[in-house]
Residue, then its C-alpha position, 0 to 999 in steps of 0.5 A: w510484527a507491527a500494530n495488531p491487524l485487529l485495530n486495523s479498520s481497513l481490514a474489516k470486509n468491504k474496506y480492503w483494497n478496492k473494497y476486496q470481498d474476501e471470497s474464499g473467507r479465509m481473511t475473516a477466518g484468519m481475524q477471528k482466530l487472531a482475536r482468540a489467539s493468547s500468545a505472541s507467537e501464536q498471533l505472529a503465525i496467524v498473521k503471517e497466513m493473513q498476509n499469505v491470503f492477501w498474496e494469493d487471492i488479491p490478483y492486484i493492488s491499484f497503487g496511485d492511478t497518476f499521470l506526471t505532466m510537467g512543462v518546462r521552458a526550453d531555455i530552463e537547464g538543469a531541471e529534473t522530475l522525480f515521481s517523488m519530486p514532481v519538479n526540482v529546480y535546485n541547481a537549475w538556471r535559465s540558459k541565455 
């Protein structure tokens, strides 16, 4: 349980991932119920319902449409590429 979803402006209608429209109306109803909930346990139960809405209604989330490209000279040894660190030259050397 982190910050209250009511304080997250990205959860407003038309602000979801890829402008999700909330066609079923379940997320909007959940936000209205959450705004009126008085106890922490009631709020937590509503938030769990809202998480299920994302699981059931959103077919996929486009997450970082990237294509990593890298060029390294043929005589460079030990260089590694990772998604989190595109070019790792620690302990890399140039062969002769």
